[in-house]
LUMKOL-976022 format. One line per 2 residues: number of its first residue (from 1); their letters; for each residue x, y, z of C-alpha. Coordinates in steps of 0.02 Angstrom, whole numbers, plus 50000, padded with zeros to 5 digits. Example, Ala and Ser with C-alpha at 12.3 -4.5 7.8 and 13.67 -1.06 7.14 Angstrom:
BEGIN
1 = as = 50615/49775/50390 | 50684/49947/50357 $
This chain:
BEGIN
1 = mt = 54758/55742/57921 | 54571/55763/57918 $
3 = nt = 54431/55668/58002 | 54335/55539/57901 $
5 = dq = 54181/55430/57920 | 54188/55249/57978 $
7 = pt = 54279/55133/57964 | 54416/55211/58068 $
9 = pv = 54572/55226/57960 | 54743/55154/57986 $
11 = il = 54867/55296/58012 | 55033/55259/57927 $
13 = lt = 55181/55362/57986 | 55362/55371/57929 $
15 = at = 55499/55494/57975 | 55550/55532/57796 $
17 = vv = 55479/55547/57622 | 55605/55421/57555 $
19 = em = 55530/55292/57673 | 55350/55338/57633 $
21 = ep = 55350/55351/57443 | 55377/55164/57409 $
23 = la = 55240/55121/57535 | 55119/55241/57454 $
25 = kq = 55161/55173/57281 | 55140/54993/57336 $
27 = mh = 54968/55028/57411 | 54914/55148/57272 $
29 = lg = 54888/55292/57394 | 54852/55462/57318 $
31 = qk = 54965/55607/57367 | 54869/55748/57451 $
33 = sp = 55016/55860/57497 | 55206/55848/57493 $
35 = ls = 55200/55752/57657 | 55032/55660/57655 $
37 = we = 54942/55524/57557 | 54771/55440/57569 $
39 = gd = 54687/55285/57498 | 54628/55114/57553 $
41 = va = 54691/54936/57564 | 54557/54803/57539 $
43 = gl = 54426/54932/57586 | 54515/54990/57744 $
45 = pv = 54554/55178/57737 | 54737/55225/57754 $
47 = ia = 54800/55399/57795 | 54988/55417/57775 $
49 = qv = 55092/55558/57846 | 55278/55598/57852 $
51 = tg = 55319/55655/58029 | 55493/55724/58004 $
53 = mg = 55651/55670/58090 | 55670/55633/58274 $
55 = pd = 55572/55577/58427 | 55480/55739/58462 $
57 = ra = 55401/55746/58290 | 55356/55561/58299 $
59 = aq = 55268/55581/58467 | 55175/55736/58408 $
61 = av = 55112/55646/58253 | 55045/55503/58359 $
63 = re = 54955/55624/58475 | 54877/55718/58328 $
65 = aa = 54818/55556/58248 | 54740/55497/58411 $
67 = ql = 54651/55663/58433 | 54574/55653/58260 $
69 = fp = 54538/55466/58264 | 54527/55404/58444 $
71 = qc = 54500/55222/58393 | 54631/55219/58257 $
73 = ri = 54771/55095/58233 | 54941/55176/58199 $
75 = vf = 55085/55100/58102 | 55256/55180/58122 $
77 = ag = 55364/55113/57981 | 55534/55145/57907 $
79 = ya = 55717/55096/57917 | 55818/55027/58061 $
81 = gg = 56001/54989/58084 | 56042/54808/58121 $
83 = ls = 56125/54769/58287 | 56109/54581/58282 $
85 = ps = 56228/54503/58155 | 56089/54381/58109 $
87 = le = 55981/54517/58029 | 55999/54528/57841 $
89 = lg = 55986/54684/57733 | 55802/54714/57696 $
91 = ev = 55742/54598/57834 | 55583/54664/57912 $
93 = ic = 55551/54664/58098 | 55387/54697/58188 $
95 = pa = 55447/54700/58369 | 55341/54670/58523 $
97 = tv = 55454/54778/58632 | 55529/54951/58609 $
99 = in = 55656/55022/58731 | 55768/55171/58755 $
101 = es = 55949/55175/58813 | 55895/55202/58993 $
103 = gq = 55807/55034/58991 | 55629/55102/58990 $
105 = tv = 55515/54980/58900 | 55353/54999/58803 $
107 = mv = 55257/54850/58735 | 55184/54876/58561 $
109 = dg = 55068/54779/58447 | 55206/54676/58367 $
111 = qm = 55210/54498/58306 | 55394/54458/58337 $
113 = ay = 55483/54428/58502 | 55613/54558/58459 $
115 = tl = 55670/54714/58550 | 55703/54877/58457 $
117 = vs = 55802/55016/58541 | 55780/55200/58501 $
119 = vd = 55922/55324/58525 | 55944/55510/58497 $
121 = ri = 56089/55500/58374 | 56153/55403/58225 $
123 = is = 56239/55242/58274 | 56374/55254/58145 $
125 = tp = 56502/55114/58158 | 56499/54925/58179 $
127 = mq = 56589/54947/58346 | 56453/55064/58410 $
129 = ks = 56320/54942/58351 | 56404/54797/58439 $
131 = ql = 56416/54895/58601 | 56233/54948/58591 $
133 = es = 56179/54769/58561 | 56281/54712/58711 $
135 = dt = 56209/54849/58822 | 56026/54830/58772 $
137 = ha = 56005/54656/58694 | 55906/54741/58555 $
139 = va = 55915/54673/58378 | 55898/54841/58289 $
141 = vd = 55905/55028/58319 | 55809/55182/58261 $
143 = me = 55772/55357/58326 | 55582/55375/58332 $
145 = sf = 55494/55215/58386 | 55512/55231/58575 $
147 = aa = 55442/55408/58574 | 55299/55354/58460 $
149 = at = 55261/55203/58569 | 55264/55306/58729 $
151 = aa = 55144/55433/58654 | 55029/55294/58592 $
153 = me = 55024/55219/58766 | 54983/55388/58842 $
155 = vd = 54837/55419/58723 | 54781/55236/58724 $
157 = vr = 54793/55193/58540 | 54865/55036/58460 $
159 = lt = 55037/55057/58383 | 55127/54935/58271 $
161 = vi = 55310/54966/58231 | 55375/54895/58067 $
163 = rs = 55557/54921/58021 | 55665/54860/57877 $
165 = is = 55852/54841/57900 | 55941/54969/57792 $
167 = dq = 56115/54942/57863 | 56174/54780/57941 $
169 = ah = 56273/54761/58101 | 56439/54755/58007 $
171 = qs = 56397/54905/57896 | 56430/55088/57936 $
173 = lp = 56304/55229/57925 | 56401/55392/57909 $
175 = kw = 56344/55536/58016 | 56351/55654/57868 $
177 = sa = 56205/55560/57791 | 56088/55660/57904 $
179 = gc = 56130/55814/57800 | 56037/55739/57652 $
181 = it = 55868/55749/57742 | 55777/55905/57802 $
183 = ed = 55701/55912/57976 | 55526/55887/57906 $
185 = gr = 55581/55727/57819 | 55606/55782/57639 $
187 = ts = 55757/55736/57535 | 55874/55885/57528 $
189 = is = 55959/55903/57359 | 56056/56053/57421 $
191 = ga = 56108/55955/57574 | 56169/55811/57468 $
193 = ik = 56266/55930/57356 | 56347/56009/57509 $
195 = vl = 56393/55838/57576 | 56479/55796/57412 $
197 = lc = 56564/55965/57394 | 56637/55943/57568 $
199 = gp = 56695/55768/57523 | 56683/55708/57342 $
201 = wr = 56750/55538/57399 | 56582/55512/57486 $
203 = lp = 56492/55481/57320 | 56519/55290/57316 $
205 = tl = 56455/55277/57495 | 56304/55385/57453 $
207 = lm = 56264/55275/57302 | 56283/55117/57407 $
209 = mg = 56164/55189/57537 | 56038/55217/57398 $
211 = kr = 56052/55035/57344 | 56028/54976/57523 $
213 = ak = 55877/55090/57544 | 55799/55018/57386 $
215 = ia = 55813/54842/57455 | 55743/54896/57624 $
217 = nq = 55601/54992/57540 | 55543/54843/57437 $
219 = sl = 55527/54722/57582 | 55452/54855/57694 $
221 = ay = 55318/54899/57567 | 55264/54719/57543 $
223 = fv = 55259/54687/57730 | 55160/54844/57774 $
225 = eg = 55034/54813/57636 | 55013/54634/57693 $
227 = ki = 54990/54683/57874 | 54857/54814/57835 $
229 = gq = 54773/54690/57718 | 54762/54565/57862 $
231 = wa = 54678/54694/57971 | 54555/54735/57832 $
233 = mn = 54501/54553/57827 | 54469/54542/58015 $
């Protein structure tokens, strides 16, 4: 990311390329590198960056953005797993509260009275999701938002979390799916091949995950573009 003149840009972050590409396409952002895009929405500059997987990378990306653009607004977007049975596939949440499993809470610039919980592992089964919902009263789960929100609070920048449900409360997310993504957030073809070589019966599940991701991507892209467009008009 590089510094720019006024107006201060919106910094759009996702953990993975597969989450970012539909957003960049929807907003007609130009790709500057394998992990970054730039453009504008209704005249408001947007700088988009893939952070890579996990909380540490998310927090570091927020700190770097705040150092370059101290008055910036940051959007952390991507997928979440549904914990509440009421959340539909592709439903978008913009929570006001982000927590971790220890019960620590960070308020973010969200428009919905929802709580999102961040954990350090894949919540794989419906039973695990049900238990996490019972323990935390969160409606959805991810891995990065709490770390990003904590970093944003520390450096005093506004953070909005926007997540689209890619697997519902009753749907499983196999742990082996992590092997299809590299640490820096790119899709790993070799990783996917290895996953299938180790278990060819995983192919239908992998294809179903792709269909779910497509639904989540579409609603996420529309929502993020609309939100940034609202800010541009203010």
